[in-house]
Structures are given as C-alpha cells and as structure tokens.
C-alpha positions, -999 to 999 in steps of 0.1 A, spaced: 79 244 -321 104 236 -349 79 245 -376 70 277 -360 107 287 -355 114 276 -391 88 302 -403 103 329 -380 138 322 -394 127 325 -430 107 356 -423 136 373 -405 159 363 -434 136 378 -460 127 409 -440 161 414 -426 162 451 -430 129 455 -410 141 431 -383 175 448 -379 158 482 -378 135 471 -350 164 458 -329 185 489 -335 154 511 -325 150 491 -293 187 495 -285 185 533 -291 153 535 -270 169 517 -241 201 538 -244 181 570 -243 162 557 -212 195 548 -195 210 582 -203 181 602 -191 172 582 -160 182 594 -126 212 577 -110 205 549 -86 220 560 -53 207 533 -30 217 497 -27 192 487 0 198 454 16 172 436 37 166 400 49 129 396 55 119 372 82 152 374 102 156 387 137 184 411 126 160 427 101 132 430 127 156 448 150 168 470 122 131 479 114 124 486 151 154 510 153 141 529 122 107 532 139 117 541 174 147 563 166 134 587 140 159 610 123 188 586 125 200 575 91 203 537 91 217 536 56 244 562 61 280 554 54 305 552 82 343 552 86 370 547 112 402 567 111 426 546 132 458 560 147 488 542 163 514 562 181 551 561 170 572 533 186 577 539 223 550 566 225 514 568 237 486 582 216 475 600 247 507 620 248 498 658 246 513 663 212 497 631 197 463 638 213 464 674 199 472 661 164 442 636 166 418 663 179 429 686 151 419 659 126 385 656 143 380 693 136 392 690 100 367 662 94 338 681 109 345 710 86 354 689 56 319 681 43 282 689 48 274 652 43 288 643 77 263 634 104 288 631 133 325 628 142 333 612 175 364 624 193 384 594 207 392 614 238 356 622 247 352 611 283 316 599 276 327 575 249 365 571 249 380 552 219 415 546 231 431 511 236 440 500 271 478 502 264 473 538 251 489 532 218 459 531 195 428 553 190 402 558 164 378 585 152 343 573 143 327 592 113 291 588 102 274 603 72 239 613 63 240 594 29 251 560 17 287 554 4 275 555 -32 261 591 -26 292 605 -11 308 633 -33 344 632 -44 351 662 -21 338 642 9 359 612 -1 390 633 -6 385 649 28 384 615 44 413 600 24 435 630 32 427 630 69 459 623 89 484 631 62 503 655 85 501 629 113 517 603 90 546 627 83 551 631 120 556 593 124 521 583 134 504 553 116 470 563 102 447 540 83 411 543 73 384 516 73 346 513 70 323 515 40 326 553 33 354 547 7 338 516 -8 333 519 -45 322 494 -71 352 475 -84 361 483 -120 355 453 -142 355 468 -177 390 454 -186 379 419 -176 348 422 -199 371 433 -227 394 404 -222 364 380 -223 352 395 -255 387 393 -271 391 357 -261 356 350 -274 365 365 -307 397 345 -311 378 313 -303 351 321 -328 376 328 -355 393 295 -349 360 277 -348 345 292 -379 375 301 -399 357 333 -411 358 368 -396 322 374 -406 310 343 -389 331 351 -358 319 387 -356 282 379 -360 277 362 -325 297 390 -309 277 418 -325 243 403 -317 253 394 -282 264 429 -275 231 443 -289 211 420 -266 233 428 -236 232 465 -245 194 466 -245 192 445 -213 218 465 -193 204 499 -205 169 489 -195 182 479 -160 200 512 -158 169 531 -168 148 513 -142 175 512 -114 163 542 -95 126 534 -98 129 497 -88 158 502 -64 181 479 -84 216 475 -68 247 482 -89 256 445 -89 224 437 -108 236 451 -140 270 434 -136 254 400 -132 230 406 -161 259 417 -183 280 386 -173 253 361 -180 238 379 -210 271 382 -228 280 346 -222 246 331 -233 242 356 -261 275 345 -277 267 308 -271 232 309 -286 243 328 -317 272 304 -320 249 273 -321 225 288 -347 253 301 -369 270 267 -367 238 249 -377 233 273 -405 267 265 -419 260 228 -416 227 233 -436 246 252 -463 272 224 -464 244 200 -472 236 220 -503 206 240 -492 199 275 -503 206 303 -478 170 312 -469 161 275 -465 192 269 -444 184 299 -421 149 285 -416 161 250 -408 188 264 -385 164 284 -365 138 255 -365 163 230 -351 191 247 -333 167 275 -325 144 251 -307 174 240 -286 182 276 -279 146 283 -267 146 254 -242 182 260 -231 172 296 -224 142 284 -205 164 264 -181 186 294 -175 155 316 -169 141 290 -144 174 289 -125 177 327 -123 141 335 -116 141 308 -90 163 329 -68 131 345 -56 126 314 -35 153 327 -11 131 357 -3 159 382 -2 148 412 -24 183 421 -38 188 385 -50 153 383 -64 159 415 -84 193 403 -96 178 370 -107 149 385 -126 170 411 -143 195 385 -154 167 363 -166 153 391 -186 186 396 -203 186 358 -212 151 362 -227 165 390 -249 194 368 -259 170 341 -270 149 365 -290 180 380 -306 192 345 -316 160 334 -333 153 368 -351 183 390 -355 207 361 -362 188 349 -394 185 386 -404 222 391 -402 228 358 -420 209 374 -449 232 404 -449 264 382 -446 258 363 -478 284 337 -488 310 354 -465 295 335 -435 317 305 -446 354 303 -455 366 301 -490 375 264 -486 340 257 -473 324 275 -502 345 254 -527 335 222 -508 298 233 -510 300 238 -547 316 204 -551 290 188 -529 262 204 -550 278 190 -581 280 155 -566 244 158 -554 232 168 -589 252 138 -603 235 115 -577 201 128 -587 209 122 -623 222 88 -616 190 79 -596 169 90 -626 188 67 -649 190 38 -625 227 41 -617 240 37 -582 266 61 -568 283 59 -535 276 91 -516 301 111 -495 307 96 -461 307 121 -433 343 131 -424 357 122 -390 367 150 -367 379 152 -331 344 149 -318 337 116 -336 371 101 -326 365 111 -290 330 97 -290 341 63 -304 369 62 -277 343 67 -250 320 41 -264 348 16 -265 356 22 -228 325 36 -213 330 21 -178 366 34 -176 357 69 -187 326 70 -164 346 59 -133 375 82 -141 351 112 -144 330 104 -113 360 95 -91 380 125 -102 352 150 -95 344 132 -63 379 136 -50 379 173 -59 346 177 -41 359 164 -8 368 199 6 332 209 2 324 188 33 343 215 53 324 244 38 322 274 61 300 303 50 301 340 58 302 375 43 335 392 36 345 422 57 376 444 58 396 414 72 393 397 38 408 427 20 444 426 6 470 431 34 483 461 15 450 480 16 442 507 41 409 491 52 427 459 60 455 477 79 429 496 99 411 463 106 443 448 119 452 478 140 418 477 157 422 440 163 456 444 179 446 474 200 410 465 211 407 427 204 395 406 174 358 411 182 360 449 181 357 448 144 323 431 146 303 446 175 267 433 181 239 459 184 212 449 209 177 463 208 153 460 237 115 465 231 102 477 265 66 483 256 53 452 273 79 453 302 66 454 338 99 468 353 121 485 327 150 494 350 153 459 364 151 444 329 179 466 316 201 457 346 194 420 341 203 422 304 237 438 311 245 414 339 235 382 321 253 390 288 284 401 307 286 366 322 290 350 288 326 339 284 325 349 247 319 386 256 346 412 262 323 441 271 287 453 272 276 489 272 247 499 294 214 500 275 204 536 265 167 542 263 151 564 235 132 596 243 99 577 245 114 552 269 99 522 251 132 511 235 168 508 245 200 501 226 232 484 238 264 472 222 282 439 228 319 434 220 326 398 212 358 381 222 364 366 188 366 378 152 333 385 134 334 355 111 342 330 138 319 302 150 323 315 186 307 349 176 279 330 159 273 310 190 273 342 211 245 357 189 224 326 194 231 327 232 219 363 235 188 354 215 181 324 237 184 347 267 159 370 250 134 342 247 137 336 284 134 372 292 103 376 271 85 347 289 95 362 323 88 399 318 74 406 283 104 426 272 119 415 238 156 415 230 169 415 194 204 413 181 214 432 149 243 450 134 265 440 104 278 409 121 244 396 131 230 404 97 258 384 81 251 355 104 214 356 96 221 360 59 244 329 59 218 308 77 190 319 54 212 310 23 219 276 38 183 270 47 171 280 12 197 260 -8 179 226 -7 144 240 -16 159 261 -43 178 232 -57 147 210 -56 126 236 -74 152 244 -101 162 208 -108 126 196 -106 113 221 -131 142 217 -154 139 178 -152 103 182 -164 114 205 -192 142 182 -203 118 152 -202 96 171 -227 126 180 -249 143 145 -250 111 123 -246 131 103 -220 133 98 -182 169 86 -179 185 114 -200 171 142 -178 179 123 -147 215 118 -159 217 155 -168 206 166 -133 229 141 -115 259 152 -136 252 188 -128 251 182 -91 285 164 -94 301 193 -112 287 219 -88 299 200 -57 333 195 -73 335 233 -81 325 241 -45 353 218 -33 378 237 -54 365 270 -41 369 258 -5 404 244 -12 416 277 -27 397 304 -7 391 287 26 421 265 30 444 286 10 457 259 -14 473 276 -44 461 309 -29 492 327 -41 485 317 -77 450 332 -76 458 362 -54 441 350 -22 460 368 6 436 359 34 418 325 34 385 326 52 348 316 51 332 312 17 308 340 7 273 330 18 257 336 -15 283 315 -34 267 281 -32 232 292 -43 246 315 -69 267 287 -84 237 264 -84 215 290 -102 240 302 -128 259 270 -135 228 249 -137 213 271 -164 246 271 -184 252 234 -179 218 226 -193 227 247 -223 254 223 -232 232 193 -224 204 205 -246 227 215 -275 248 183 -274 221 157 -266 194 173 -288 216 166 -318 219 129 -306 181 127 -302 176 142 -336 198 115 -352 182 87 -332 147 99 -342 158 100 -378 167 63 -377 203 60 -365 213 35 -338 220 47 -303 258 44 -309 256 61 -342 235 89 -327 261 96 -301 288 99 -328 266 121 -349 259 144 -319 296 147 -312 304 152 -349 282 182 -351 282 195 -315 315 187 -298 335 215 -315 308 241 -309 302 231 -273 339 232 -267 341 267 -282 311 278 -261 326 265 -229 360 281 -236 343 314 -242 323 311 -210 353 301 -189 373 331 -204 345 355 -195 343 343 -159 380 337 -154 387 374 -162 372 383 -129 398 363 -109 421 393 -114 398 416 -95 411 431 -62 378 424 -46 377 390 -28 340 386 -36 344 392 -73 375 370 -74 357 341 -58 326 344 -81 349 344 -112 369 314 -100 339 294 -89 319 299 -121 349 293 -144 359 261 -127 323 249 -125 318 254 -163 351 236 -170 341 206 -149 306 205 -163 314 210 -200 346 190 -203 342 162 -177 304 158 -173 289 167 -208 319 156 -229 329 124 -210 304 112 -185 273 119 -207 284 98 -237 297 71 -214 263 68 -197 244 69 -230 267 42 -244 260 19 -214 222 26 -216 218 21 -253 182 23 -264 170 24 -228 183 60 -227 154 71 -249 127 50 -231 95 68 -221 63 50 -209 36 52 -235 11 68 -212 36 95 -203 46 100 -240 9 107 -248 5 130 -218 36 152 -225 33 179 -251 54 173 -282 73 204 -292 92 186 -320 126 200 -308 145 176 -329 127 188 -360 113 154 -371 78 168 -380 94 198 -397 116 174 -418 86 153 -428 66 184 -437 93 199 -458 100 165 -476 63 161 -483 61 197 -497 92 192 -518 77 159 -532 45 176 -541 62 208 -554 42 228 -528 69 251 -517 84 257 -551 121 258 -557 120 294 -567 106 304 -533 137 292 -516 162 307 -540 188 329 -525 176 364 -520 200 389 -532 214 414 -507 
C-alpha cells in the first residue's frame, strides 16, 4: 500500500498540470450536471416493515386520487378577550378568509370551513377555531404566491383584535445554513494558518476540500431528481465532506513539511508523504465509509441514501488527498513552508552534509536531537501518571454520560419550535382550545376485505377504542366507495410525544390483533404521530445491530492497520465512551433543559430519534480518523526500532498538533449549526461538536496514550498465526523505507531523478 501510494504521490507531483486539469474538468462536469438537472421536488419518507407504513400504502391503494404527500396547514383563530369566535361578526370574518384561501391558489386541494355542520372545528368554549387547508403538492413544490396567500391570511382579522396563527408543514422551508458553513471555513483557515505559519500551506487544504465537496454536492444535486434524494442529503454530504477533506489534506501537507524538514527533495517528500500519511488517509477514509454506508442496515431509504451520498463524498476526499494534494504541492514550491522553516531546512542540510563528510573521514558528530513541543511534553506527563490520567478521563466521561440513561426519543413537531414562531403559537392555541392530543391525531385504517360483518366490526371498533382512558374522541369509520376499507380518527388525551400516546397506539394495535382473529378484519394505525413512534422504535431496534456491524468491521480494519488486537479494542471502547458521554450531554441540554438558554433551547423535549444512530455513524468514522493518524505514527516509530514509550512520544511529537488542529476545525464546523433556528439542526450541531471534543481531546489525546503506556509492548502483540493470516498493507511504510534505502545504496533511483522539478 505505502509503495503504491508513494508512486502515485510522485506521479501526481511530476504530472501536476495533468492531474489538476482532470480534477477541474470533473468539477466543471459535475457543476454543469447540477445546473441543468431538474429540481428535486420530493422528499419522500417511508419506513418499510412498520404498521404505519403498511397503513399508508393501503390508503394510497384504496383511496385513489388523494394526494398523500400533499402539504397541509391550519389557520388558527382565537376571538378577542371576552368574545366568542362564533359571534356573527367573528364567524363572518373567518368564513371570508376561507373564501380568500380557496381563490388564492390553484395548488389548493381543499379548504375546510370550521363552521361546517358536518365537520365543525370550533372549541367547546367557543373561543377557538381553525381552518384546515390541504394542497395537491408537497411543501417544497408550493409557489411563492401560494405561500404568500397563506401567510397573509387573517391580516385583517388581526387588525380587528383576533389572534391568528398558522401551523402545519405548508410554510416549512429548508433552514438556511450557508452562514454557518462560511463560519466553519473561516475558523478552519485561521487554525490552519496558526498550525502551518504559511498562507499557502493553510490555503491548500481549504481549496482541495472545497473542490472535493463541490464535485460531491454537485453530483448529488444532479442526481437528486432521478434518485429521489432528499434536500438534507446534500447538507450532510457537505458537512462531512468539508470536515474530512480539510483533515485529510492537513495530515498529508503536515507530513510533507516534515519530510522536507528532514532534508529530502520536494518530489521525494511528496511521494513519502502520500506513501505514509496517505496510507493512513485511505484507511481512515475506509472507516468513515463503513460507518456511513452501514446506515443501510436501518432499512430506511432516506437514511440509506444520505449515508451512501456522504460516503461517496468521503471517497472523493480521499482521492483528492492522494492525487490533487501532491499536485498542488508541486505548484506551491518552497512557499509551502514559512521563511523560518526554510532557513532551518537549509541549516539542517548543511549539518547533514557535514555529518556525511565526517562519516567518510571517520569523525563522529552529534546529530540534532528532535526538539520538544507541546505534544512531547504532554505525552511524557501522561506516561508518568498513566493511571491518574486514565481514571480522570474515564470517570469524567462516565459522569457526563449518566443523563443518557434517561434518553427519550421522538421526532420534533411544531411544539419544539421557538415560542416566538407562528407554528408554535398555533400549536399552543390548538392545545389550549382542543386538548394536548389534538396536535397529534391518529389515523385508523380498517381493511374489511376478509370481514364477515362489516357494520358490526365498525361499531365494535368505535366502541372499544372509545373506552380507552387515553382517548378523547373517535370519529365514526367512513368506508371508501368500494366498501372494502374504512378510515377513522382518534384524538389522544395527551400530547403527541408523550409515552401515554405511544401506549395508546400499541393498545389500538393489540385490539386490532384480537379483531383479526375474531372476524378477519385488520386495523392499522398511521398518521404523523404513529409514523414518528414507529420510526423511533425502528431506530432503537437498529442501533445495536448497526453498532455491532460498524465497530466489528472497523475493528478488523484497524487490526490490519496496527497489527495488534489490543489497540483496535482500545480504540472501539474509547469511541463508545465518547459517544455515550456526548449523548448524555445532549440529553442534559435538550431533554432536561440544563444550560438550555445558553444554546437557545426554548422547549426541552424528547431527543430526535435519528440522533443516536447518526452520532454513532458520523462520530465513529471521524474518531477513527484521529486514532489512525495518531497511532499510525506511533506504530511507525515502534516498527522502526523505538521503544513503546519512545514511540508514544514520537507519535505525539508529529501528530498531536495536527490532530488538535483537525479536531478544532471539525468542532467549529459542527458548532456553527448550533445557531440554527431549527431544533433538529441545532441538536445535530451540538451533539457532533461535543462528541468530537470528547473523543479527540479526552479519549485520543489522554486515554489512548495512558492505556498504551500501561500496556507497553503488549499493545502491539498479535498471535503469529493471525499475523500470517492478515494481509500486510505496510501502512507504516516500513517496506517502503527499506526499498528506498536499498535503492539509494545501490544508486538505483539516481539522485537526479528526485531533484526538484522546476515549476
């Protein structure tokens, strides 16, 4: 592996114009594809294998012509203090708005008058009413004119003293995140300048990462309509691709500068940097790809597509790192290092020449000892007190993880919106006027094809469900034209995300099982609330299999990389500790409300169902990046003859500063999303940022060296039979080093072949 990548690095350096041209052409091709592709207007969501999805599919089959994916809205009215919404003047105002909405857009499917005797929508106390609006298209396909018509509904009523708020998904738009991405890139640039001390070296990872992300996101955009890719797919791919793209370039550029510092010519340094650090990049990228592609295990199409798209962007980041980076290094010339480093390099070359001269004449000169830095000083501190550092890290993360034992999962609805938003106000008005469960009605579907007595079955359903103490009301089942299916609505007593409503869903389904055995009729429960419950349960059921698959495959991969059993095991256990601690922090802030004001959490509630599995997938891949980059350097030093303690120090000398910079960049990228007004985006940003912080600075920088110090040589133990069975990819570059040393001794490569190629 190292020898192959060494050849790629030198080829890309020599043929830099060709390599750069190929990547620019790919970027242009992807850009043209994105610009000419039709806009993706659908964000289909399905949960195969769940009862809610089966009911949803049955409705589409038995009720043709009804748009299941159409947007909906509720315009909620509350009469002025001391008045009734049913008063003639107020009722006339509301009925006038119904007419305005009906005439306001040709995308409207129906507008329900709240005073319709067949389906009244007025609270018992007569103070609150709502208009139900449904559309023929999804919220992402609504025109600006349609949105404006809805937003302006009720303006005159407001002026007259009535309270008017609008809820539903019709006004839902994708949150703008562009400014957060800019902030992340700016912070990354600052960190890179501080790390490298050179604007050229700092700019190179940013440029190459943006090229890789540009190709990836443009390709996703071009294929979005054909493959039904949701709008969040490109967002996740951009977030992950930008982060790993900068990190991978950072590690190769850093290794290149280290090779230059040892006196090697630029082409040779590029080849060795790609051969060694590039090997780590390839395997680190593989762990991220495994984690993201593994989302397919959950068997939810939208998650599978998101994972595969993001994994593809990571593959692009790896390819950019091992080809475009060495090409750009050729263009950068000596400007890749600071003036001070260039002077130090010349001095080091002079001392090396003096040492070679002295060796030829039999003199003995004392070579330069590697200079200490923050990484070496920290590693020595940890090795002096490994037990103390290990206990402090494990206990600290363990305490932070305690809230995770109280984790409650759900999907956010309008009740999680900021209290100042109109959807949240509409949600609260409906809760006050009609009860907490009114915002989460359950849709019942009855399949009557195998029923012996349909009328008796429908009466039994209404009667049995109405007896449940968690039910406020049940509408009589309404059969379709064919008479083989009926629909009914159940209004729960409690709010949609409550455990009581979840229990009610299971109660109805248990009754359905009894009814099927007695009569043959089948009862299903669906609707947004039931879909959310099924989604949360599926996420919970898939977490352990997904975790086992991802960690198991990555353990095998790391065992090949490090030629060890204990090092991969330590890496996996450390990751689990950091993820559980991060989940604990998320629960404390977003579910319990601790420090909620600091992070803009206005309404504590259940944690988003996808959060645990998303954190496992994304954070595991990124955590293994740091493990591979840091520990590979230690393994390389150990293989080249250093003692275990010296290898730890060497790994930190060369890797600590770079890993720290990479982690800070990653945290900045994710933390920028905490400022989003959307609770879901805010939670993802906080969770990923705090997880990277725990994993990089507590696990990789403290617990890992402490464990390695305690294990000593045992850390690198591998049974001989297993060593022979595992493939040897030479990630640490030992075979490459021996090959190059032998060629240099025989004069096979020729000094002139590795001379600097002029730009």
